[in-house]
C-alpha positions in Angstrom: 79.9 161.5 168.6 76.4 160.0 169.1 76.6 156.9 171.3 76.5 153.6 169.4 75.4 150.2 170.7 77.3 147.1 169.4 76.2 143.5 169.3 79.2 141.4 170.2 77.8 137.9 170.3 77.8 135.8 167.2 74.3 134.4 167.8 70.8 136.0 167.7 69.3 136.9 171.1 72.9 137.8 172.2 74.1 134.2 172.4 77.2 132.3 171.4 80.9 133.3 171.2 82.1 136.9 171.5 83.1 138.7 168.3 84.5 142.0 167.2 80.9 143.1 166.5 78.0 141.7 164.4 76.1 144.9 164.1 75.6 148.3 165.6 73.1 151.2 165.7 73.4 154.8 166.6 72.2 156.8 168.5 70.9 154.6 171.3 68.2 155.5 173.8 70.1 153.3 176.3 72.6 156.2 176.6 70.6 159.4 176.8 72.2 162.9 177.0 72.5 162.8 180.8 74.3 159.5 180.7 76.6 160.8 177.9 77.5 163.8 180.2 78.3 161.4 183.0 80.5 159.2 180.8 82.4 162.3 179.6 82.8 163.6 183.2 83.7 160.3 184.8 85.7 158.5 182.0 86.6 160.6 179.0 87.7 163.8 180.7 89.9 162.1 183.3 91.6 160.3 180.4 92.3 163.5 178.6 93.4 165.2 181.8 95.8 162.3 182.4 97.3 162.6 178.9 97.8 166.3 179.4 99.4 165.8 182.8 101.8 163.3 181.2 102.7 165.6 178.4 101.2 163.3 175.7 99.7 165.1 172.7 97.2 162.5 171.5 95.8 163.1 168.0 93.2 160.6 166.8 89.9 159.0 167.9 89.6 158.2 171.6 87.1 155.4 171.4 85.7 154.1 174.7 83.9 150.8 175.2 81.4 151.3 178.0 79.3 148.9 180.0 76.2 150.3 181.6 75.5 148.8 185.0 73.2 149.4 187.9 76.1 151.2 189.5 76.7 153.5 186.5 78.9 153.4 183.4 82.0 151.2 183.6 85.0 151.4 181.2 85.8 148.2 179.4 88.6 149.5 177.2 89.9 152.4 175.2 90.8 152.0 171.5 93.1 154.4 169.7 91.5 153.5 166.4 88.0 154.0 165.3 86.6 150.4 165.6 84.3 148.7 163.2 81.4 148.2 162.9 80.9 151.4 165.0 82.7 153.6 162.5 80.4 152.2 159.8 77.3 153.3 161.7 78.6 156.7 162.9 80.4 158.1 159.9 77.2 158.0 157.7 75.7 160.3 160.3 78.5 162.8 160.0 77.2 165.9 158.1 80.5 167.8 158.3 83.2 167.1 155.8 85.4 164.2 157.2 88.6 165.6 155.7 88.1 169.0 157.4 87.6 167.2 160.8 90.8 165.1 160.3 92.8 168.1 159.2 91.6 170.1 162.2 92.7 167.3 164.5 96.2 167.3 162.9 96.4 171.1 163.0 95.2 171.4 166.5 92.2 173.5 165.6 89.4 171.0 166.3 87.9 173.3 169.0 87.3 175.9 166.3 85.3 173.5 164.1 81.6 173.0 164.5 81.0 169.3 163.9 77.4 168.6 162.7 75.6 165.2 163.1 72.5 164.1 161.4 69.4 163.6 163.5 68.7 160.3 161.7 69.4 156.9 163.0 71.8 154.4 161.4 71.9 150.6 161.7 74.9 148.6 160.5 74.6 144.8 159.9 77.7 142.6 159.5 78.0 139.6 157.2 80.6 137.3 158.7 82.5 134.3 157.3 81.6 130.7 158.1 83.5 129.5 161.1 83.9 133.0 162.5 85.0 134.0 165.1 87.2 131.0 166.0 88.2 129.6 162.6 86.9 131.7 159.6 86.7 129.8 156.3 88.0 132.0 153.5 87.8 131.9 149.8 84.0 131.9 149.2 82.6 133.8 146.2 80.4 136.7 147.2 77.4 137.6 144.9 74.7 140.2 145.0 76.9 143.3 145.7 75.5 145.1 142.6 72.0 144.9 144.1 73.2 146.3 147.4 74.9 149.2 145.7 71.5 150.1 144.0 69.6 150.1 147.3 68.3 153.3 148.7 69.4 154.8 152.1 72.3 152.3 152.5 76.1 152.3 152.4 78.2 149.2 151.9 81.6 148.7 153.5 84.0 146.0 152.4 86.1 144.5 155.3 87.3 141.0 154.8 87.1 140.8 151.0 89.5 140.5 148.1 89.3 140.7 144.4 90.2 137.6 142.4 89.8 138.2 138.7 86.2 139.2 138.2 85.1 137.8 141.5 84.9 139.2 145.0 85.9 136.6 147.6 85.8 136.2 151.4 89.2 137.1 152.9 88.4 137.8 156.6 86.2 137.0 159.5 83.9 140.0 159.2 83.4 140.1 155.5 81.3 143.3 155.0 78.9 145.6 156.6 75.7 147.3 155.2 74.5 150.4 157.0 71.0 151.7 156.6 69.8 155.2 157.4 66.3 156.2 158.5 64.2 158.6 160.6 64.3 156.1 163.4 65.8 152.7 164.2 62.9 150.8 162.7 63.3 152.4 159.3 67.1 152.3 159.4 67.0 148.7 160.3 64.5 147.9 157.5 66.8 149.5 154.9 69.9 147.7 156.1 68.2 144.3 156.1 66.5 144.9 152.8 69.9 145.5 151.3 72.0 142.9 153.0 69.6 140.1 152.0 71.1 140.4 148.5 74.6 139.5 149.8 75.3 135.9 149.4 78.2 133.6 150.0 78.4 130.0 151.3 78.0 129.7 155.1 77.5 133.4 155.7 76.5 134.5 159.2 74.2 137.5 159.6 72.4 138.3 162.8 68.7 139.1 162.1 68.2 140.9 165.4 70.4 144.0 165.4 68.7 146.6 167.5 66.2 144.2 169.0 66.7 145.5 172.6 66.2 149.1 171.5 63.0 148.2 169.7 61.8 146.4 172.9 62.5 149.5 175.0 60.6 151.8 172.8 57.3 149.9 172.6 55.9 151.6 175.7 52.8 150.2 177.4 50.1 147.9 175.9 48.3 151.0 174.5 51.3 152.0 172.5 51.3 148.6 170.8 47.7 149.3 169.6 45.8 147.6 172.4 43.7 149.8 174.6 42.5 148.0 177.7 40.5 150.9 178.9 38.6 151.2 175.7 37.8 147.5 175.9 36.4 148.0 179.4 34.3 150.9 178.2 32.9 148.6 175.4 31.8 146.1 178.1 30.1 148.9 180.1 28.2 150.0 177.0 27.0 146.5 176.0 26.3 145.2 179.5 22.6 146.0 179.8 21.7 144.5 176.5 23.7 141.3 177.2 22.2 140.8 180.6 18.7 141.4 179.2 19.1 138.0 177.5 19.9 136.2 180.7 17.4 134.0 182.5 17.5 132.5 186.0 19.4 129.6 184.5 22.5 131.8 183.9 24.8 131.2 186.8 27.8 133.4 185.9 27.6 137.1 185.2 29.3 139.1 182.4 33.0 139.0 182.8 33.3 135.5 184.2 36.1 133.3 182.9 33.5 131.0 181.4 29.7 131.2 181.0 27.7 128.9 183.2 24.2 127.8 182.4 21.9 125.4 184.3 20.3 122.8 182.0 17.7 121.6 184.4 15.0 122.4 181.8 16.4 119.6 179.6 15.4 117.0 182.2 12.0 116.9 180.7 13.4 115.4 177.4 13.8 111.7 177.0 17.2 112.0 175.2 18.3 115.6 174.8 20.8 116.2 172.0 23.0 119.3 171.8 23.4 120.8 168.3 26.1 123.4 167.8 27.0 125.8 165.0 30.0 128.1 164.6 30.0 130.6 161.8 31.0 134.1 160.6 29.5 136.6 158.3 32.3 136.8 155.7 33.2 140.0 153.9 29.9 141.6 154.8 31.9 143.1 157.7 33.7 145.2 155.1 30.4 146.6 153.9 29.5 147.5 157.5 32.8 149.3 157.9 32.2 151.2 154.7 28.7 152.3 155.9 29.7 152.8 159.5 26.7 150.6 160.6 27.5 147.7 162.8 24.4 146.5 164.7 23.0 144.5 161.8 26.2 142.4 161.7 25.3 141.2 165.3 21.9 140.1 164.0 23.5 138.4 161.0 25.8 136.1 163.0 23.2 135.0 165.6 20.4 134.4 163.1 22.7 132.5 160.8 23.7 130.1 163.6 20.0 129.8 164.8 19.0 128.7 161.3 21.9 126.2 161.2 20.7 124.4 164.3 17.0 124.9 163.4 17.3 122.6 160.4 17.8 119.8 162.9 14.8 121.0 164.9 17.0 122.3 167.7 16.0 125.3 169.8 18.7 127.7 170.7 20.1 127.6 174.3 23.0 130.0 174.3 25.3 131.9 172.1 29.0 132.8 172.4 30.5 135.7 170.4 33.9 136.6 169.1 34.7 140.1 167.8 38.2 140.9 166.5 39.5 144.3 165.2 42.5 146.3 164.4 41.7 148.6 167.3 38.8 148.7 169.6 36.1 151.4 169.3 33.9 151.0 172.3 30.9 152.3 170.4 31.5 149.9 167.4 31.9 146.8 169.6 28.9 147.8 171.7 26.8 148.2 168.6 27.9 144.8 167.2 27.4 142.9 170.5 24.2 144.9 171.1 22.9 143.6 167.8 23.8 140.1 168.9 22.0 140.6 172.2 18.8 141.9 170.4 18.9 138.9 168.1 19.4 136.5 171.0 16.5 138.0 172.8 14.3 137.6 169.7 15.3 134.0 169.4 14.8 133.3 173.1 18.5 132.5 173.4 21.0 133.5 176.1 24.1 135.5 175.2 26.3 133.7 177.6 29.7 135.1 176.9 32.3 136.1 174.3 35.6 137.6 173.5 36.7 140.9 172.1 40.2 140.8 170.6 42.2 143.8 169.6 44.9 142.7 167.1 46.8 145.6 165.4 48.9 144.3 162.5 46.6 141.3 161.9 43.6 143.4 160.6 43.9 146.5 158.5 43.1 149.8 160.3 39.4 150.2 160.7 38.6 146.6 159.9 37.1 143.8 162.0 35.6 140.3 162.0 33.0 138.5 163.9 32.3 134.9 164.6 29.9 133.1 166.9 29.0 129.7 168.3 25.4 128.8 169.1 24.3 125.7 171.0 20.8 124.4 170.8 18.9 121.3 172.0 16.4 118.8 170.6 15.0 115.5 171.8 16.7 112.8 169.8 13.4 111.3 168.6 12.6 114.7 167.0 15.8 115.2 165.1 15.6 116.4 161.5 15.9 115.5 158.6 13.5 112.6 158.6 14.5 109.4 157.1 11.1 109.3 155.3 12.1 111.9 152.7 11.3 110.4 149.3 10.7 111.2 145.6 7.5 113.1 145.2 7.8 115.2 148.3 7.4 118.9 147.8 10.0 121.6 148.4 8.5 124.8 149.9 10.4 128.1 150.1 10.5 130.8 152.7 11.6 134.2 151.4 15.0 135.6 152.4 15.5 139.2 153.6 18.3 139.7 151.1 21.8 138.2 150.6 21.9 137.1 154.2 25.6 136.5 154.8 26.8 134.9 151.6 28.2 136.1 148.3 29.5 139.5 149.5 33.0 139.0 148.0 31.4 138.8 144.6 28.6 141.4 145.1 31.1 144.0 146.4 32.9 143.6 143.1 29.7 143.8 141.1 28.7 147.1 142.7 32.2 148.5 143.1 31.3 151.4 140.7 28.0 152.3 142.3 27.8 154.5 145.5 26.2 152.7 148.4 23.9 155.6 149.1 22.2 155.5 145.7 18.6 154.1 145.5 18.3 152.3 142.2 15.2 153.0 140.0 12.0 151.9 141.6 13.6 151.0 145.0 12.4 152.4 148.3 15.8 152.0 150.0 19.5 152.6 149.1 21.8 149.9 147.7 23.7 150.0 151.0 20.5 149.3 153.0 19.6 146.4 150.8 23.1 144.8 151.0 23.2 145.3 154.8 19.8 143.8 155.5 20.1 141.4 158.3 20.2 137.6 157.9 16.7 136.4 158.7 16.0 134.0 161.5 13.3 131.4 160.7 12.8 130.2 164.2 9.6 132.1 165.1 8.0 131.7 161.7 8.5 127.9 161.8 7.7 127.6 165.5 4.2 126.1 165.2 5.1 123.9 162.3 8.2 122.5 164.1 6.0 121.5 167.0 4.0 119.3 164.7 5.0 116.5 162.4 4.5 117.8 158.8 8.1 118.9 158.2 10.4 116.2 156.9 13.4 118.3 156.4 14.8 121.8 156.3 17.7 123.3 154.3 19.2 126.6 155.2 20.3 128.2 151.9 23.7 129.7 152.7 27.0 129.6 150.9 26.8 127.3 147.8 23.1 128.2 147.2 20.6 125.5 146.2 23.2 123.1 144.7 25.3 122.8 147.9 22.7 123.0 150.6 19.6 121.1 149.6 21.6 117.8 149.1 22.7 118.0 152.7 19.3 116.9 153.9 18.5 114.4 151.1 18.8 110.6 151.8 20.5 108.3 149.4 18.5 107.8 146.2 17.0 111.3 146.2 17.7 114.4 144.2 15.9 117.7 143.9 14.4 119.7 141.0 14.0 123.4 141.6 11.5 125.3 139.4 13.2 128.7 138.8 10.7 131.5 138.6 8.2 129.8 141.0 8.8 132.5 143.7 8.9 136.3 143.4 12.4 137.7 142.9 13.3 140.4 145.4 14.8 143.6 143.9 18.4 143.1 145.0 18.7 139.8 143.1 17.0 141.2 140.0 19.6 144.0 140.0 22.5 141.5 140.5 21.3 139.4 137.6 20.7 142.3 135.3 24.1 144.1 135.8 26.4 141.2 136.4 25.6 139.2 133.3 26.3 136.0 135.2 24.6 132.8 134.1 21.8 131.5 136.3 23.8 128.5 137.5 26.6 130.8 138.8 24.0 133.0 140.5 22.1 130.1 142.1 25.3 128.4 143.4 26.5 131.7 145.0 23.4 133.5 146.3 20.2 132.3 147.9 18.3 134.2 145.2 15.5 135.1 147.5 14.9 131.8 149.2 16.5 131.5 152.6 14.9 128.3 153.9 13.6 125.2 152.1 11.0 123.0 153.7 10.4 119.4 152.6 6.8 118.1 153.1 4.5 115.4 151.7 2.1 116.9 149.1 -0.8 115.9 151.3 0.6 118.0 154.2 1.0 121.2 152.2 -2.2 122.9 153.3 -1.6 122.0 156.9 1.9 123.6 156.6 0.3 126.7 155.1 -2.0 127.0 158.1 1.0 126.8 160.5 3.0 129.6 158.8 1.8 133.1 159.0 3.3 134.4 155.8 3.2 133.4 152.1 5.1 130.3 151.1 5.9 129.0 147.6 6.2 125.5 146.2 9.6 125.8 144.5 10.2 122.2 143.4 10.1 118.6 144.4 12.2 115.7 145.5 13.1 113.3 142.6 15.0 110.1 142.2 18.7 110.5 141.9 22.1 110.8 143.7 21.7 113.9 145.8 21.9 116.3 142.9 20.0 119.5 142.2 18.4 120.3 138.8 17.7 124.0 138.3 14.9 123.9 135.7 
């Protein structure tokens, strides 16, 4: 017969009192064919030879309990009965007719019979009475047996049960056993546990870990669990040049250090340097990148988003830390993402100081990934924005967005679910996928000159929540904002979203940036000076009004 492995202890993790068996699976890799041959040669055959020498004709099951030790197999006991739960795991694997096997034993013709065993695996799980093994409590009503009987790939064996009227009651220590079959232990185990969960009686004891040691033995190395260390190292090699290109003489630790180290001696020129930090992600835009197989823009997205978040307080970026997590590491994909981050850091005069690449099979669906990042910037305390001088009558000036930036993708992916991403809509010069994947814009360089002056009172980065959620974040008490819709040119992607979605304006403007990525607040008398400091068109999109930090979309 195939070797079967029992679980004698009452408790999970093989703890607690010894029992007759709480579960078993067969076959077991702990006893491979060469070990079976050794057991037969050293234990089984000598027993048969001894019976023959004594003139004893034994007809039945010679069942050996074996302990495997460092010194080889050791016999614990022989049983002259087919013990449970081993029989309940082995007999479902028997493909030959059991009656024919038993008759051959009785008639002495067993050697003439070919006994066939399934190549599948079985896993038997016992439900035991409360108080077992020392003092089983009997009489409990058992329910759920009908559901077990309807389960696929399982057999149910009654042991300590009795029928009392229309009820099945507990009448023994080991009450019943459910055996699952599968192509391997994992699937057999899954079938058994899916079925036995329907069995219910008060105080029942069911071990949830039958086969756990076998599963641990078959995991193999780290790569077999879905984590490829070598591929991770290859990703580092591919991204190394771009990352190190962002480093300055202030970087004290190279790529691969436990923690990034940066000298801040340059901050000594400030009277009261303040660190401003931002941590963010890019949301479900990563799913779009996966669909299109393009990953470098995602790196730009996360860096630029964080740059803008500290920029609204007039902070200049110092360093960026990245986090990339995926179901499995593709060196090229990770290098493309981090390479995009490095390019964006270089463009924003920011050091990519370090990061983490995590491979997490089972957490992420195959092929999927996520990114996050933390950026730290610095500003002299006296220069912090927003200014406390913002007041009704100040103007709100908009800078155009490059697209959706990093917000609204859960909705927009549903809106365009029926349109292929490689289609270029009427009048467009790019595909839908290109427009949706356009990188989140950084406003650092375009605002560089203006931020060195004093005309800017406040900045609002239009991200998740649109105008309604982001403009109030920079308004002082007693101020609201009025946005004049239509006062700036609508870029094509938002025209298409509005046309095909049928969503009301309020929903659109509280979900998307609708073409304005950054809002600047200035005094009316400083508008022309602001225009002279920004080398691109700007639009007056509204004004600050009296109120309670609300936004009126007019």
